[in-house]
N, C-alpha and C positions, 0 to 999 in steps of 0.2 A: 131218507140219505139224499145227498145231492148223485148231480147225473142219475135219477130217474130212470131219468129216455135214453138218456148212451152216457157211458166213459170214453170216453179219448187217452190213451198213452201217450205220450210222447216225450221221444228218444232223443235230448239237444248236444250240441258238444258242450262243453263245464260254461267254454264264455260267450255261449251265448245269448244276450239280453233284451233280445226280438222273439221273435216266436211264440214261446209261450204268453207277453199282455194280446200277438197277433192274433192267436187262434182264443185267448175270453175274446177280447171282440172279438173276433164271426160267430162264438159260438153261441146258436141257440136258446132258449128257453127249456135247460132241468138236458143239458150236454157241460157233465162236468167236463177237466183239464187234469192229468194225472202226469205227472215230467220226475224221471232217470234223468242226470247228468255222465257223459260221456266224455270221459279228463280229454283236451288236448293243448296244445302248446299253441300261443298267440301264432307265431309266423305259422302256420295255415300251405305247407307242402304238402305236396303228396306223399310226403315218410309222415307227419302228422297224421294228416288223413288214414295215414295207412293204422298206423297205432291207435288213436280213435277206437275205428273198426273193430279190434280185439277185447275190450271189452262190452259188445254188441251183446252176448249174450246174459251175459251179469245185465248188463240195466234192464232186459228184460223177463229177468228172472223178478226184480224186486217190482213194472210193472203187473205182470200176471200175478203178485201177490194183493194186488189191487183189482183183481180181478174185471180190468178192465178189457172191451166191445174188440176195441180192435188198436191196436199197436206200429205205430211212424215213428219211423228213422229219422228222422227230421234237419236231418245234414244235404245239401242239397251235390252242393261238390262231391260234398263226400264218401255223395249211392252212383256219381255216373264218373265217377273218379278211373275206373276199369272199364269202362261200357256195360252193354248188356248182358254179360255171363256176372261182371262183376254186385252190382243193378241186382242181379234173379239171388245169385249165391246171399245177400243180404236177410233176401224177404225170410232166403230157406231158411237162415242158419233163426231165424227168432220164430216162425212159425213151428217150428221141428221140439224148438225146447220150450216155447212155451206152447201151445197147441192153438194157439191164439189167431185173425185172419193177422194180418203188415203185409205195408207198403211203406217202399220209402215216396220221403220226396222229389225224387227220378220215375218214378214211375205217373207221380203223380202230375208231372211235366206233361209227359208222350202224349194221356189217354188224354186231359181237358183239349192241352192240344189238337185232340184228333175230334172229342168230343163237342169242339168248333169249327174244325174240317178247316185248321188252318196250317198249309201247306208252305208258305212262300211266311218266313216271320222276320221282323229286327228283332231283340236284342240285346236287352243292356244290364252289368255285371257291374261285381267290385273287382275281379279276379282280376289276376296278372297275367299277361301274353299267355302260357305255356295252359294252362286253368283252363283258361275261354280255349285254343282249339283242343281238347278235349271233348265241350260243350258241343260244340259243332260239329265235332266229328262223331258227337255220342247222338245231333239229333237226325245226320244228314246218311245217320243208317238208322236211324224209321224212317227212314221220309219223307226228310220234314229239310224246308232249304234259309239255308240265313241270306239271309238277305247284306242282312247290316247288321253293326256289333261295336257295341261301345260299351266301355268300361271305365272307373275306378280304377282301375289296377292298385289296387291296395291289399296288400302280401297279409296284417296284421288282420284277425283275422276280427278281435275284438273291436277296432279299428270301422269293421261295418258298417255297426251299428251308426256310429257318429255322422253320418254321409247324410246330409237332410231329407226329409220327404219333400219338400221341391226341389232342388238337388236332383233325387233320383225324375221326377218331371222334366224335365228341363231333356238334363240324359235319352229321356223317351221319347222327346217327341227329335229330338238331331237323329236319337235311331230308324227311328219310321220313317221310311219311303211310300211313295206312292202304292207299289203295285204291291210294300204289304198287306198281307192278309190280317193281320196281329204281332202284336207286341209283343214280349215276353221277356220280363225281367227277372236271374235269377239269383240266389239265396234267401235262406230264409234270415237270415241280420239287420237286410236291407230293408228298413221300413216301405214297403212301395205300396201297402192296404191303402193306407190312409188317402191314396193319390191317385189309387184308378178307375174314381167313380166319372173323374173328371179328369182325367187320359182318356177316356172312354167316350167318352160327349164330347173333349174337342178333338178328337180323333176322327170319329165315326167310327170305330174294328173298335175288335175285340180288347184287351188289356187282364193283363193273367201274371197275374208273381207268384214265389215261391208255395209262402205262406195260405194265400188265398187257394196254388190247386192242391198239396195236400190238406185245408178244409173241405175242398168237397168229397173229394174221392175218400174219406174218413168219412166223412159225413152219410156218402153213395158205398160202402164195403157195409156199417151197420144198420140201411134201409130205411131213412133219408128222406121224407118226401115234401118238405115244404121249403121256402124259399129267403134264404138270403137278401136285405136287397142294403144299397147304398153303396156294397164296395163289389163292383164292377157285373158284369153281365153270368160270369161264369158261375156263381153262389146263386141265380137266377134258372139254373137249367138242373132239374133233381130229377 
């Protein structure tokens, strides 16, 4: 059976074409990825994200049928949208419905930054200004200072995947400040995983992406004890 070591259940926005390939790329031997999709409109407004969240329980039930070991709510903006309480409610809803340990990308973001002891960071996102403000507020309330935020400012969620990894690399270099302890790259639809190692080597500081952090926390949740090389220092710290 695939997933003899662990089975990760992934709830992704229906338009997302990046997160599932990233998870398979990062998955250690014996870890399988199983996906359910949550319908969302291409223009990722607050209303669209709220409507997508209404499908969470149905999607989680599908993953529970596959007897996964953990369920990941795989949307960054969709889980920091309404602040810490909103994020916690999503986790509680999934766990109550399925009885399966659950996490969100936002929880993974916060916990990974704490794991690396990053209290002052630079941030890269594909989001528009209103969404960026909510992300900064979430991080500030978690005790993490955003020194600079650089954004591609794209509302169309499908088009987030069209941002090239080399463009992510360049914007991260632009966002970085000497006093920043690390860099966070938001959004599960952004192709940041291929450039994480290069960024860390060139910036000489930790660089964390949404999908990398989500995989890290999912693996911690199921008790993974190894290391994954080539995709940033976070995945060496289990």
